[in-house]
N, C-alpha and C positions, 0 to 999 in steps of 0.2 A: 504493500500499500504506499509505503513512503516514497517509493520510486515513482509511482504514479503522481502522487501529490507534488514531488519536485519537478516533474516534467511540465505540470500545469504552470508551476512558478517560474520555470525557465522560459516559457513561451511569453509569460507576461514580462519578464525581464528584457527579452528581445524587443518587445514591442516598446518598451521604456527605454531601450538602449543603455541599460545599466552596465556599470563597470564591472569587471571581474571580482575586484575586491569588495564591492558592494553586495554582489551576488553571494560570496562567500559568507559574509556577515549575516546576510538575512536568511540564508538556508541552514546555518549551523546553530543548534540549540545552545543556550546560554548554560544549562546544567543538565545532566541526565542522572536520575537517581534509581538505582535497583536495590530492592531490599527482601531479605528472605523472612517469610511469615510462618511461624511455628505455633499451632495452636492444638487444643485437644478437641475431639469430637464429644458429643453428648455420651458416647458409649467409652470414653477414656482412650480412644485411639489417637494416634498421632496424625495430624493434618499438616501438610506442608504446600504452601502456595508462595508465589512470587509477586511482588507489588512494584509498581513503576509510576514514576513521576518525571516527566520530561518539561522542563520550563525552557521555553523557546525564545522569548524576547520581552524585555522590559522598556523598549524606547518610549512607549506611550503610557506607561504606568505599571501597577502590580500586574502580575500574571493572572490570568483567568481561564478556567476550563474545567470540564467534568471529570468525573472518575467513572469508569466503565468496569463492571464486574462480569467477565466473561471468559470462557476457557481459551479463547484466542487471543486474549491481551498479551502483548510483549512489548519489547522497547520499541520495535519498529513501528507498531501500531500507534503507541503513545507519542512517538515523535512526529509521525504524520499529522496525527489529530491535533497536537500542539501547535504545529505551524499553521494549520487551518484556523485555530483560534486567533492567531496573531492577525492574519488577514481579515477574519471575520469582524473583530473588534474595530479594526480600522475602517472597514467598509462601513459599519454603522456609527462610526466617529464617537465611540465611548472610550474613556481613559483607561483602557487595559492593554496589557500585552497577552500573550498567549501561553497556555500550558496545558497539559492533559495528562491523564495516568489511569491506573486501575490495578485489578487483581486479577489473576488468571484462575478464578474459581467460577463454579456453576451454581448460583443461588438457588436454582430449582432442586438441587441435590442436598441442600443445606437446611438445617432447622434454623429458625429465627435466632436462637441462642448461639449457634455455631457461627452464623454470619455476623452476628454482633462481636463475637470475640475476634474474628478474622479482621473486621473493620477497626476495632479499637486498637489492635496490635499494629496494625498498619500505620494508623495516627501516631501512635507512641513512637514508631520508627521514623516518620518523616516530619514530626512536628516542629523541628528547627528550621525546616526550609519551607513552611507554609505560614500564613497568617494574614491579617488584614492589609498590610502594606507590602506584602511579599507575593503571595500566591493565594488565591481564594478558590478552592475547589467547589464543585456544583454536581448536581445529578446528571447521569448520562444513561447508557444502556445498563439495565438491571439494578440501578440504584434510584432512590426515591427521596421524598421529604423526611422519612423516618431514619434513613441511613444518614442523611446530612445532620439530624438531630443528634444522632450517636457521635458523629464527628466533633460536632460543637461541643458536646458534653465531655468527651475525651480530652480535647484540646484544652478546655478550660480547667481540667485537673491540673494542668501544668502551668497555665498562664493567667488564670483567674477568668471570671465571666467575660466571654469573648464571642458574641453572637456573629460578629462581622466575619469570622474565619471561614465561613462557608454561606453559600446562598442555596436557594431551593429548599429552605428548612420549612417545618410547619409554621402556619400563620401564628400559631399561638407561641411559637418559639422565635418570635421576631422575623418571621418569613414575610413574603410579600403576596397580597392578593393577586391573583392572576398568574402566578408563577407556573402553576400546574399545567396550565393550557397555553403558555406563551409561546413556546416553538410552534405548535400547531397553528396558533393564531398568526404568527408571521408568515408561515406557508400560506395561509388563507389571503393575507394582505397582499403578497407577492404575486399570487395568481390573480388576484383582483386588479392590481395594477397593469399586469400584462394584458388582462381582456379589455382594459380600458382603450388601449391602442387602437382598436378598431370598433369602438363603441359597443362593446358586449359586456355583459354583467355575469355574475357567477350563475344565475338562473339560467343562462345560456348554454352552460357547459356540462358535458358528461364526463365524469372523473373516475379513474381506477386508482386504487391506493394499495400498494404493497406494503404490508406491515401494518398492525393494528395495536401497537402498543400505546405509550403516551402520545407520541407526536402523531401517529397516523390516526388514532381514534379521535383525537381533539380535532385535527384538520377535518376529518370526516364529519364530525358534529357540527363544527363552525360553518363549513361549506354548505352543508345541507340545510342548516338553519337559514342561510342566505337563498336558498331556492336551488343550489346546485345538486345535480343528480349523480349520485354516487352508484356507479353500475357494477363494480367489482371490487373485492376486498379480500386480502390474504393475510394469514399469520403462519406461524409454525405448523398448525395443524392442516393446512391446505387452504383452497380459496372458494368463494362463493361469488355469484354473479346474478344480477337481474337487471336487464336492459331497460325496464321501466322505472327502475331506481330502488335501491336498498332503503327500507326504512331503518334509518340509523339510530333513532332512539330505542326501537325494538332490538336492534342489533347489540347495542351498548347493554341493555338488560340482559340479553342472552348470554354475553360474554361475562358479565359479573357473575352470573350464575353458574356458568360452564367452562369458564376460563379460555375458551377458544372459540373461533368462528364457525368451525366445522359442525354440522348438524343444524345450522339455523334454517328454521322451516320455510321461510319466505324468500328464499333464493336457491338457484341451482347449484350444486357441488362442481367445482372445477379445480384443476391441478393448480397448486399455490404459485408455480412458475408461470402459469398462462396469464396471471394477472398483468405481468409486465408487458404482454404483447396483445392484450385485450383491445378491442375496438372501442375507443373513447377520445374525446377531444384532449383530455389531460391525463398525463400519468404521474403520480406522485411515489416514487420510491422512499419508502419511509422506515427501512428496516436496517440492513448492514451495508458495508462497503462493497463495490464491485458486483452488484446486482445486475447490472447491465454491461455486458462485455461484447467484444466482437462476434462471439457465438450467437447472441441472440438481438443484437443492435438492429439488424436488417428487419426483423420481425415486428418491431415497435411501431404501433399504429398511431400513437397520439401526435398531435401537432405541437405540443409543448410538455417538456419534462420539468417538474418542479423538484430539485433536490432537497427533500426533506431530511433524508439521512446523510451523513457525512461521507463523501467519495463514493456515491452508489454508481457513478458512470465513469468506467475506465477511459484512459485517453484515446484508446482505439475506437471504442464504441462512441465517444463523444464525436470524433471526427467523422465517422460513418454517418451518424445521424444529423449532423449539422450540415454535411453535403446533400442530404435528402431534404433540407429545409426544416428540420425540426428544431425549434428553440429550445435551449436549455437554460434554466434559471438556476445559477449556481448554488451550492450549499452555504457558500459564505455569505449569501444574501438571504437565501430563502429559509434558511433555519436560524437566522440570528435573533428571532424573537425572544428565545430563552435567555441569551445572555444580555440582551437589552433589558429585560425585566429584572434580571440578577443585578444589574447596575442601579435600578430603582431601589431594590432590596438593600 
């Protein structure tokens, strides 16, 4: 992923005619931290994970970026995502630099107590290189307001009451109203502005969404509330489609009870990957990186791709789709709603 991110950077650097020295400064992280996390399971077994925090750039202010808990997390992922945060905060003109990190764990295989121990151990190990004026973590894949509360609590054990050490906290713990849906709302606004270019509104568009976690589900809800027609949705269980429009409030209730979109009675089941190539005006990849590659880019039927996830389109796929006239709204703009509301927090 880092190679792809840097390729996009070098294309921008060529356009701006940046010197080699400036390129080296901008592409090199300020600091890379890797820590070993050893905890006990509820059964007394030894658990072993690795934690990462890559701090990319401080030119515009304290570093800012999420913590991702996922088995694929590694130094390469963290470095790629950290650099994207640098560009993202600059694009929306908020006074932060970029950072990113996480732990190579699978929260779905852990109890809440196990996840808490892993998180607090991680904070203990990196506490000296985070803080309100240094580096401010936030939620990302498989982390949420509860996890941010744990981080605030653990950090405060060492440095006193300090709610500004993280954003995305519960509202009752000095979080911000609107933070939970902020990234999805930013996706909606980006699409809304694109449609304005030729006099259209959200109600004029059909939308396919890959990923129905925090970002995808909130984008679906907000777009549908403005009259947009969500025709296909997928998550880890598979996909569903209804050309007449999926009833998103009903789907949200279904997912709240069943955890997955699979089995939703008011839509047809489809393969999860088919959502990326479903016939719709708009495609929103809102899951993980490299969802669209050269292998499936030629099958994308949307006129615009809104990158709700980080790095969901590979460089080769990007070139293939733009040659066909498909517009791509990049992640550093489309999903910047989360960090914008984090700034308010």
